C-alpha positions as CSV (number, residue, x, y, z in Angstrom):
1,X,-116.8,181.2,101.7
2,X,-114.7,178.0,101.8
3,X,-115.2,176.1,105.1
4,X,-112.4,173.7,106.2
5,X,-113.0,171.5,109.2
6,X,-110.5,171.6,112.2
7,X,-109.7,168.0,111.5
8,X,-108.3,168.7,108.0
9,X,-106.4,171.8,109.2
10,X,-104.8,169.7,111.9
11,X,-104.0,166.9,109.5
12,X,-102.4,169.4,107.1
13,X,-100.3,170.9,109.8
14,X,-99.1,167.4,110.9
15,X,-98.2,166.6,107.3
16,X,-96.2,169.8,107.0
17,X,-94.4,169.1,110.2
18,X,-93.7,165.5,109.3
19,X,-92.5,166.1,105.8
20,X,-88.9,167.2,106.7
21,X,-88.5,164.1,108.9
22,X,-89.8,161.8,106.2
23,X,-87.6,163.4,103.6
24,X,-84.6,163.1,105.9
25,X,-85.4,159.4,106.4
26,X,-85.7,158.9,102.7
27,X,-82.3,160.6,102.1
28,X,-80.6,158.5,104.8
29,X,-82.0,155.4,103.2
30,X,-80.3,156.3,99.9
31,X,-76.9,156.9,101.5
32,X,-74.5,154.2,100.2
33,X,-70.9,153.4,101.0
34,X,-68.9,151.6,98.3
35,X,-65.9,151.0,100.5
36,X,-65.2,150.1,104.1
37,X,-63.5,153.5,104.5
38,X,-66.9,155.2,103.8
39,X,-68.9,153.0,106.2
40,X,-70.2,154.1,109.6
41,X,-69.3,152.9,113.1
42,X,-71.7,150.0,112.9
43,X,-70.1,148.3,110.0
44,X,-67.2,146.6,111.9
45,X,-69.9,144.4,113.7
46,X,-71.5,143.3,110.4
47,X,-70.6,139.9,109.2
48,X,-70.7,136.1,109.9
49,X,-69.9,134.4,113.2
50,X,-69.3,130.8,113.8
51,X,-68.6,128.5,116.7
52,X,-70.1,126.0,119.3
53,X,-72.4,126.3,122.3
54,X,-72.9,123.9,125.1
55,X,-76.4,123.7,126.7
56,X,-76.4,121.4,129.8
57,X,-77.2,117.8,129.1
58,X,-78.4,118.6,125.6
59,X,-74.8,118.6,124.5
60,X,-72.6,120.8,122.3
61,X,-73.9,122.3,119.1
62,X,-72.4,124.2,116.2
63,X,-74.2,127.4,115.2
64,X,-73.6,130.3,112.8
65,X,-74.8,133.9,113.1
66,X,-75.2,136.6,110.5
67,X,-75.2,140.2,111.9
68,X,-76.9,142.9,109.9
69,X,-76.8,146.7,110.5
70,X,-80.1,148.5,110.3
71,X,-78.7,152.0,110.8
72,X,-78.3,154.3,113.8
73,X,-76.9,151.6,116.1
74,X,-79.7,149.2,115.4
75,X,-79.0,145.6,114.4
76,X,-80.7,142.3,113.4
77,X,-79.1,138.9,113.4
78,X,-80.1,135.4,112.3
79,X,-78.9,132.3,114.1
80,X,-78.4,129.1,112.0
81,X,-78.4,125.8,113.9
82,X,-75.6,123.6,112.5
83,X,-73.5,126.4,111.0
84,X,-73.7,129.1,108.4
85,X,-75.7,128.8,105.1
86,X,-73.7,126.5,102.8
87,X,-71.5,125.5,105.7
88,X,-73.5,123.3,108.0
89,X,-77.0,124.8,108.2
90,X,-79.6,122.3,107.2
91,X,-82.2,124.9,106.0
92,X,-84.4,124.7,109.1
93,X,-84.8,126.4,112.5
94,X,-83.6,130.0,111.8
95,X,-83.8,132.2,114.9
96,X,-84.2,136.0,114.5
97,X,-82.5,138.3,116.9
98,X,-82.8,142.1,117.4
99,X,-80.6,144.5,119.3
100,X,-78.5,147.6,119.3
101,X,-75.0,148.9,119.8
102,X,-74.1,150.0,123.3
103,X,-70.6,151.6,123.2
104,X,-68.2,149.1,121.8
105,X,-70.6,146.1,122.1
106,X,-73.7,145.0,120.2
107,X,-76.3,143.3,122.3
108,X,-78.8,141.0,120.5
109,X,-81.6,138.9,121.9
110,X,-83.6,136.1,120.3
111,X,-85.1,133.6,122.9
112,X,-83.6,131.6,124.3
113,X,-80.2,133.0,123.4
114,X,-78.5,136.4,123.8
115,X,-75.4,137.6,122.0
116,X,-72.8,140.2,122.9
117,X,-70.7,141.1,119.9
118,X,-67.5,143.1,120.4
119,X,-65.5,145.0,117.8
120,X,-62.6,142.5,117.9
121,X,-64.6,139.8,116.1
122,X,-65.9,137.8,119.0
123,X,-69.5,137.1,120.1
124,X,-70.3,135.8,123.6
125,X,-73.4,133.6,123.6
126,X,-75.6,133.5,126.7
127,X,-78.6,131.4,127.6
128,X,-81.7,133.1,128.9
129,X,-80.8,134.3,132.3
130,X,-77.2,135.4,131.6
131,X,-75.3,132.1,131.7
132,X,-72.6,131.9,129.1
133,X,-72.8,128.9,126.9
134,X,-70.2,129.6,124.2
135,X,-68.2,132.0,122.1
136,X,-68.4,132.6,118.4
137,X,-65.6,134.1,116.2
138,X,-66.0,136.2,113.1
139,X,-65.2,134.5,109.8
140,X,-64.6,136.2,106.5
141,X,-65.9,133.8,103.8
142,X,-65.2,134.6,100.2
143,X,-66.4,133.1,96.9
144,X,-64.4,130.1,95.6
145,X,-64.7,131.6,92.1
146,X,-63.5,135.2,92.9
147,X,-60.7,136.0,90.4
148,X,-61.6,133.1,88.2
149,X,-59.7,133.4,84.9
150,X,-61.6,133.1,81.6
151,X,-60.7,130.2,79.3
152,X,-58.3,131.0,76.5
153,X,-60.6,130.0,73.7
154,X,-62.1,131.6,70.6
155,X,-65.5,131.2,72.3
156,X,-64.5,133.5,75.2
157,X,-65.0,137.2,75.3
158,X,-63.6,139.3,78.2
159,X,-66.5,141.8,78.8
160,X,-64.6,143.7,81.4
161,X,-61.4,143.1,83.3
162,X,-60.6,146.7,84.1
163,X,-59.0,147.5,80.7
164,X,-61.6,148.6,78.2
165,X,-65.4,148.6,77.6
166,X,-65.5,148.0,73.9
167,X,-67.8,145.0,74.3
168,X,-70.3,146.9,76.4
169,X,-72.8,149.7,75.9
170,X,-73.6,152.4,78.6
171,X,-70.6,151.4,80.7
172,X,-69.5,153.8,83.4
173,X,-66.3,153.2,85.4
174,X,-66.4,154.0,89.1
175,X,-63.5,155.9,90.7
176,X,-62.1,152.6,91.9
177,X,-61.9,151.2,88.4
178,X,-64.9,148.9,88.6
179,X,-68.1,149.2,86.6
180,X,-71.2,150.8,87.9
181,X,-74.5,148.9,87.3
182,X,-76.4,150.1,84.2
183,X,-74.6,148.6,81.2
184,X,-75.3,145.8,78.7
185,X,-73.3,143.7,76.2
186,X,-72.9,144.9,72.7
187,X,-73.7,141.4,71.3
188,X,-76.6,139.1,72.0
189,X,-76.1,135.5,73.2
190,X,-78.2,132.3,73.2
191,X,-76.3,129.5,74.9
192,X,-73.4,130.6,77.2
193,X,-71.4,130.4,80.4
194,X,-71.2,133.8,82.2
195,X,-68.9,134.7,85.1
196,X,-69.8,137.9,87.0
197,X,-68.3,139.4,90.2
198,X,-70.3,142.1,92.0
199,X,-70.3,144.0,95.2
200,X,-73.4,145.5,96.9
201,X,-73.0,148.8,98.7
202,X,-73.5,149.3,102.4
203,X,-76.9,150.9,102.9
204,X,-77.9,150.2,106.5
205,X,-81.0,152.4,106.6
206,X,-82.4,151.1,103.3
207,X,-84.8,148.2,103.3
208,X,-86.1,145.6,100.8
209,X,-85.6,146.3,97.1
210,X,-83.9,149.7,97.9
211,X,-80.9,148.0,99.5
212,X,-78.1,147.4,96.9
213,X,-80.4,146.5,94.1
214,X,-79.3,145.5,90.6
215,X,-79.8,142.4,88.4
216,X,-78.3,140.3,85.6
217,X,-80.8,140.1,82.8
218,X,-79.9,137.1,80.7
219,X,-81.0,137.8,77.1
220,X,-82.6,141.0,78.5
221,X,-85.4,138.6,79.5
222,X,-84.6,136.6,82.6
223,X,-83.3,138.3,85.8
224,X,-81.0,136.8,88.3
225,X,-81.5,139.2,91.1
226,X,-78.6,141.2,92.7
227,X,-79.5,142.6,96.1
228,X,-78.1,143.1,99.6
229,X,-79.9,140.1,101.1
230,X,-77.3,139.2,103.7
231,X,-79.0,137.6,106.7
232,X,-82.4,137.5,105.0
233,X,-84.6,134.5,104.2
234,X,-83.7,134.1,100.6
235,X,-87.0,134.9,99.0
236,X,-87.9,134.9,95.2
237,X,-87.1,138.6,94.9
238,X,-83.8,138.5,96.9
239,X,-80.2,137.9,95.9
240,X,-79.7,134.9,93.7
241,X,-83.4,134.5,92.9
242,X,-84.8,134.0,89.4
243,X,-86.8,137.1,90.0
244,X,-90.4,136.4,91.2
245,X,-90.1,132.9,89.6
246,X,-87.9,130.9,91.9
247,X,-86.1,131.5,95.1
248,X,-82.5,130.4,95.5
249,X,-82.1,126.9,97.0
250,X,-79.8,128.6,99.7
251,X,-79.3,132.2,100.4
252,X,-75.6,132.5,99.8
253,X,-75.4,136.3,100.0
254,X,-72.3,137.6,101.7
255,X,-72.2,141.0,103.6
256,X,-72.3,144.3,101.7
257,X,-68.8,145.6,100.6
258,X,-67.7,142.0,100.1
259,X,-67.1,140.8,96.5
260,X,-69.4,138.0,95.4
261,X,-69.7,135.9,92.2
262,X,-72.3,134.4,89.9
263,X,-71.3,131.5,87.6
264,X,-74.2,131.0,85.2
265,X,-74.9,128.3,82.6
266,X,-77.7,129.4,80.3
267,X,-79.5,127.5,77.5
268,X,-81.9,129.5,75.4
269,X,-85.5,128.7,74.8
270,X,-86.3,127.0,71.4
271,X,-88.9,128.1,68.9
272,X,-90.2,126.6,65.7
273,X,-90.5,128.4,62.3
274,X,-93.9,129.9,63.4
275,X,-92.4,131.4,66.5
276,X,-94.0,128.9,68.9
277,X,-91.9,128.0,71.9
278,X,-91.0,124.3,71.8
279,X,-88.6,124.2,74.7
280,X,-88.1,126.4,77.8
281,X,-84.9,128.2,78.6
282,X,-82.8,126.5,81.3
283,X,-80.5,127.9,83.9
284,X,-77.8,126.7,86.4
285,X,-76.4,129.3,88.9
286,X,-73.6,129.1,91.4
287,X,-73.6,131.9,93.9
288,X,-70.2,132.3,95.6
289,X,-69.4,128.8,94.5
290,X,-72.6,127.1,95.8
291,X,-75.2,125.8,93.4
292,X,-78.5,127.7,94.0
293,X,-80.3,126.7,90.8
294,X,-79.7,123.4,89.1
295,X,-80.8,123.1,85.5
296,X,-84.0,125.0,86.3
297,X,-86.6,125.4,83.6
298,X,-87.6,129.1,83.0
299,X,-91.2,129.1,82.0
300,X,-91.6,132.8,81.3
301,X,-89.8,136.1,81.2
302,X,-89.2,137.8,84.6
303,X,-90.1,141.2,85.9
304,X,-89.4,144.0,83.3
305,X,-87.7,141.6,80.9
306,X,-88.2,141.6,77.2
307,X,-90.7,139.2,75.6
308,X,-89.5,135.7,74.9
309,X,-88.3,135.0,71.4
310,X,-85.7,133.3,69.3
311,X,-83.5,136.4,68.9
312,X,-80.3,136.5,70.9
313,X,-80.6,139.7,72.9
314,X,-77.9,141.4,75.0
315,X,-77.2,140.7,78.7
316,X,-78.2,143.7,80.9
317,X,-76.7,144.6,84.2
318,X,-79.6,146.6,85.7
319,X,-79.3,150.0,87.2
320,X,-81.8,150.4,90.1
321,X,-80.4,153.6,91.5
322,X,-77.9,151.9,93.9
323,X,-74.1,151.9,93.3
324,X,-73.7,148.2,92.8
325,X,-70.2,147.5,91.3
326,X,-69.1,144.8,88.8
327,X,-65.7,143.4,87.8
328,X,-64.1,140.4,86.1
329,X,-67.0,139.8,83.7
330,X,-66.5,137.3,80.9
331,X,-68.6,135.0,78.7
332,X,-68.1,131.8,76.8
333,X,-70.4,131.7,73.8
334,X,-71.3,128.1,73.2
335,X,-72.6,129.0,69.7
336,X,-69.4,130.8,68.6
337,X,-67.8,129.5,65.4
338,X,-64.0,129.1,65.2
339,X,-62.3,131.8,63.2
340,X,-61.3,131.0,59.6
341,X,-57.5,130.5,59.3
342,X,-55.5,130.3,56.1
343,X,-52.3,128.2,56.1
344,X,-49.9,128.1,53.1
345,X,-46.9,126.0,52.2
346,X,-44.7,125.1,49.2
347,X,-45.4,121.8,47.7
348,X,-43.7,120.6,44.5
349,X,-42.9,124.2,43.7
350,X,-46.5,125.3,44.0
351,X,-47.9,127.6,46.7
352,X,-50.7,125.7,48.4
353,X,-53.2,127.5,50.7
354,X,-56.0,126.0,52.7
355,X,-58.7,128.0,54.5
356,X,-60.0,126.2,57.6
357,X,-63.2,127.5,59.1
358,X,-64.2,124.5,61.4
359,X,-60.9,124.0,63.2
360,X,-57.5,125.7,63.3
361,X,-54.0,125.0,64.5
362,X,-53.7,126.1,68.2
363,X,-50.3,127.8,67.9
364,X,-49.0,130.6,65.6
365,X,-45.9,128.6,64.7
366,X,-45.9,124.9,63.5
367,X,-42.9,122.7,63.9
368,X,-41.3,121.4,60.7
369,X,-42.1,117.8,61.7
370,X,-45.8,118.7,61.5
371,X,-45.6,119.7,57.9
372,X,-46.1,116.1,56.7
373,X,-49.4,116.0,58.7
374,X,-50.6,119.3,57.4
375,X,-53.8,117.7,56.0
376,X,-54.8,116.7,59.6
377,X,-54.5,120.3,60.9
378,X,-57.6,121.3,59.1
379,X,-61.1,119.8,58.9
380,X,-62.5,118.0,55.8
381,X,-64.4,121.2,55.1
382,X,-61.2,123.0,54.1
383,X,-60.8,123.7,50.4
384,X,-57.4,123.6,48.8
385,X,-56.4,126.5,46.6
386,X,-53.3,125.9,44.5
387,X,-52.1,129.3,43.7
388,X,-48.9,130.9,42.3
389,X,-45.7,128.9,41.8
390,X,-43.0,128.6,44.4
391,X,-39.3,128.9,43.4
392,X,-38.4,125.9,45.4
393,X,-39.5,123.7,48.3
394,X,-37.2,125.2,50.9
395,X,-38.0,127.8,53.6
396,X,-41.4,128.4,55.4
397,X,-44.1,130.3,53.7
398,X,-46.1,132.8,55.8
399,X,-49.9,132.6,55.5
400,X,-52.7,133.9,57.6
401,X,-50.6,134.1,60.8
402,X,-49.2,130.6,60.5
403,X,-45.8,129.2,59.4
404,X,-45.8,125.8,57.6
405,X,-42.5,124.2,56.9
406,X,-42.0,122.7,53.4
407,X,-42.8,119.1,52.8
408,X,-43.5,116.8,49.9
409,X,-47.3,116.7,50.3
410,X,-49.8,115.7,47.5
411,X,-53.4,116.8,47.5
C-alpha cells in the first residue's frame, strides 16, 4: 500500500487551489494594449511630470517625475532632482515612490514627498505632513528624430515605410499598418546608419523582460534592447542597453504607447585572412535623440546573437512574444557601391558611350551646356566605347537613362 503523509496531501491540495490564480495572473501579465483606446483606466495617469517645489529656506528646486502603472490601480513613480532624464537630471538621487489610484486621483509616497496626481495632468507635491510645496504638470515629450526622412542616396534602402516589405523576411503587418516584431532584413550589412522607430505595448501587470520586449540585433550578433523600461533604472538588460554588455548612459525610455526612435551608427568588426579578429565592432546609439552610447567598442556577441565573423549578416528585429511595433525603418549602407550608369552622345558623327561605375550624374536630364564637360561627369575609371556611327551631331542621344546634348568632344 502506498502511504502519503498528510503534509504532502495538504501541499498538493494547496497547489491545486492556487493553480487557477497563478494561471490568471500569468494571463493578465500577457495582456497587452497596442493603442490608447485599448488601455485601462490607469493609463491616463502614466507619463512624465515636470515642475518646481519650494522647501522653506532650502529654496526652490526643479524636479521631474515618471509615473508607471503596475496594474489593478497600483502605481510606482520615480522622482528626479533637477528634471527629467535628458532634461535636467544629473544622474544622481533618484527617489522611488509607491501608491495607488483612489477614484480619480493617484496617491504616491516616497519620503519626504507625497504626490497626488489627477486625471487632468497635474500633480500636487506635498512635504511629509501634508504641506503643499509645489505643483507639477504632465509633459508629452517625443523623440527629436521621429519621422526622420531617409537620405536620397544610392546607399539608402527604405526597409519599411508602410508601403511594402520586399526588403524584409518574416514581416507581419499589424492592423494599424505598422510592423510586428519578428522580422529581419533580406540583405546583410557591415557598416551602416540605421533609423528605427518603435512602440512598446502597455502591459501594466507584466514585469521585467516580459514587459514589451524586443530587440534590434545588428548583424544578427549584437542586440540593442527594446523594452518597456519607462521609469526604471536603465540597467544593462533594459531599453537602450547593449544587452548584458553595457547599460545606456541615460535611460531615455518614454512611456508605453509612445513612439520612440533609435539612430544607430555601426562599424563592423575586422578579421584577418585566418579569421582572427583584429578590431572590435563599434557602436553609437541615439535613443529619442539623446546619445546613450558613444562610439562604444563591442567586445563580444550579446545574448542569443550569432557568433562573430566577417560575414555581413542580416539585422533582426526580435520577437519575444510581445506586440512591439515598428515603422519608418531605413538604412544607409556605407559599403554600397554606386550603380553603373551609361551615358551616350554623338561626337563627330560617332555614337560614344561611357559606363561609369564609380560616380554618376545626379539628375536624369543634363543641360546642353554640360555636354562640353561630359568627361568630368564620370570618374577616370570609365571606359569609352566608340560604337556605331551617328548620322549627324544634332539632337540628344538617349543612353542608360541620361540625355547628353551633342558637342564637339574628343576622347
